[in-house]
C-alpha positions in Angstrom: 28.6 -19.4 18.7 26.8 -22.3 20.3 24.1 -23.8 18.1 20.8 -24.0 20.0 18.7 -25.7 17.3 16.7 -22.5 16.9 19.0 -19.8 15.9 20.8 -20.3 12.6 24.6 -20.1 12.4 26.8 -20.3 9.3 27.6 -23.9 10.2 24.0 -24.9 11.0 21.0 -24.3 8.7 21.0 -20.7 7.5 19.2 -21.6 4.3 15.7 -21.4 5.8 16.5 -18.1 7.5 17.8 -16.6 4.3 14.7 -17.7 2.5 12.7 -15.7 5.0 14.9 -12.7 4.6 14.6 -13.0 0.8 10.8 -12.9 1.1 10.9 -9.3 2.5 13.4 -7.8 0.1 10.9 -5.6 -1.7 10.2 -3.8 1.6 13.8 -2.9 2.5 14.9 -1.1 -0.7 16.4 2.3 0.1 15.3 2.1 3.8 17.3 2.6 7.0 16.7 -0.8 8.5 17.1 -2.3 12.0 17.2 -6.1 11.9 15.6 -6.8 15.3 16.8 -10.1 17.0 19.4 -10.5 14.3 21.3 -13.3 16.0 24.7 -13.7 14.4 23.8 -11.3 11.6 23.3 -13.8 8.7 20.1 -12.0 7.6 21.5 -8.6 8.3 24.4 -9.3 5.9 21.9 -10.7 3.3 19.8 -7.5 3.4 22.7 -5.0 3.4 23.1 -4.6 -0.4 19.4 -3.7 -0.7 19.0 -1.1 2.1 20.1 2.5 2.3 21.7 1.4 5.7 21.2 -1.5 8.1 22.1 -2.3 11.7 21.5 -5.4 13.7 20.2 -5.6 17.2 20.0 -8.6 19.5 19.9 -8.8 23.3 22.3 -11.8 23.2 25.9 -10.5 23.6 27.4 -13.8 22.3 25.3 -13.5 19.1 26.3 -9.9 18.6 30.0 -10.7 19.1 29.7 -13.4 16.4 27.9 -11.0 14.1 30.6 -8.4 14.5 33.2 -11.1 13.8 31.4 -12.3 10.6 30.4 -8.9 9.3 32.8 -6.2 10.5 31.4 -3.7 8.0 27.9 -3.7 9.7 27.1 -2.1 13.0 25.5 -4.5 15.6 24.1 -3.5 19.0 22.9 -4.9 22.3 22.1 -1.4 23.5 20.0 0.7 21.1 20.7 3.9 23.1 24.0 4.0 21.2 22.2 4.0 17.8 22.9 7.4 16.1 20.4 7.3 13.2 16.9 6.1 13.7 15.6 3.4 11.3 12.6 3.9 9.1 11.9 0.2 9.0 12.0 -2.5 11.6 12.6 -6.1 10.4 11.4 -8.8 12.8 12.0 -12.2 11.1 11.1 -15.2 13.1 11.1 -13.2 16.3 7.5 -12.5 17.5 6.8 -16.1 18.4 9.6 -15.9 20.9 8.2 -13.3 23.3 5.0 -13.1 25.2 2.0 -11.3 23.7 2.3 -8.6 26.4 6.0 -8.0 25.7 5.2 -7.9 22.0 2.5 -5.3 22.5 4.8 -3.2 24.7 7.5 -3.4 22.0 5.0 -2.5 19.2 3.8 0.5 21.2 7.3 2.0 21.1 8.0 1.5 17.4 7.2 4.6 15.4 8.3 3.2 12.0 7.1 0.7 9.4 7.5 -3.0 10.3 8.0 -6.1 8.3 8.7 -9.7 9.3 8.0 -13.3 9.2 6.6 -15.8 11.8 5.5 -19.5 11.6 2.0 -20.2 10.3 0.0 -20.6 13.5 -2.9 -21.9 11.4 -0.7 -24.8 10.3 1.6 -25.2 13.3 -0.7 -25.0 16.3 1.1 -24.0 19.4 1.1 -26.9 21.9 1.8 -25.8 25.4 2.8 -29.4 26.4 5.6 -29.5 23.7 6.9 -26.0 23.2 8.1 -25.3 26.8 10.2 -28.4 26.6 11.8 -27.1 23.4 12.2 -23.7 25.1 12.0 -21.5 22.1 8.5 -20.5 21.0 5.9 -18.9 23.3 3.0 -18.5 20.8 2.2 -19.2 17.2 -0.1 -16.6 15.7 -2.9 -17.4 13.3 -3.3 -15.1 10.4 -6.3 -13.4 11.9 -4.9 -13.1 15.4 -1.7 -11.6 14.1 -3.5 -9.1 11.8 -5.8 -8.0 14.6 -2.9 -7.5 17.0 -0.9 -5.4 14.4 -3.9 -3.3 13.6 -3.9 -1.9 17.1 -0.6 -0.1 16.3 -0.6 0.4 12.5 -3.1 1.8 10.0 -2.1 -0.6 7.2 -1.4 -4.2 7.9 -1.0 -7.1 5.5 -0.5 -10.7 6.6 0.0 -13.3 3.9 1.4 -16.8 3.4 5.0 -17.1 2.6 7.4 -20.0 1.9 5.2 -22.7 0.2 5.9 -26.3 1.2 4.8 -28.6 -1.6 4.8 -31.6 0.6 2.3 -30.0 3.0 0.5 -28.0 0.3 0.6 -25.1 2.7 2.5 -21.9 3.5 4.8 -22.6 6.5 5.1 -19.0 7.6 3.4 -15.7 7.3 4.9 -12.4 6.2 3.6 -9.2 7.7 4.1 -5.7 6.6 2.8 -2.7 8.5 2.8 1.1 8.1 1.1 4.1 9.5 
């Protein structure tokens, strides 16, 4: 799979991605999980021993082909209409900053299960519209309050908290969020 600089591969920087998956382990125990925007499935494979079941989803066919090659014991999809058993937990690690707020709200309105995930700390990493479009990856960085208020439109219980402490910055570099009805 081609390395884009954003999506981890086995050969290029999966440590940070796995740290983010590690930070949500308490939420996946005994759940039927869908790893949304799973890429080549590194995180999906990492979570598998802790879940009741897990599947990976990504719109990128090349990523799913690589995921299937690397983890033939896990189901991966580009089309969720083929999914036989509905999950009771969505995992969205380092995903929501990649879609427009409108697209995210449309997606959240369709999810009828609990949700956990991670996203960059928008209070620390301010989104700069002059830089990000040139990089081509992130559309928006959420502040803690903005993210919590958005998620509260769709969930009764929402927690957004700092995750992955950077001692050099003396800050959390990302947020974890967990949501339930």
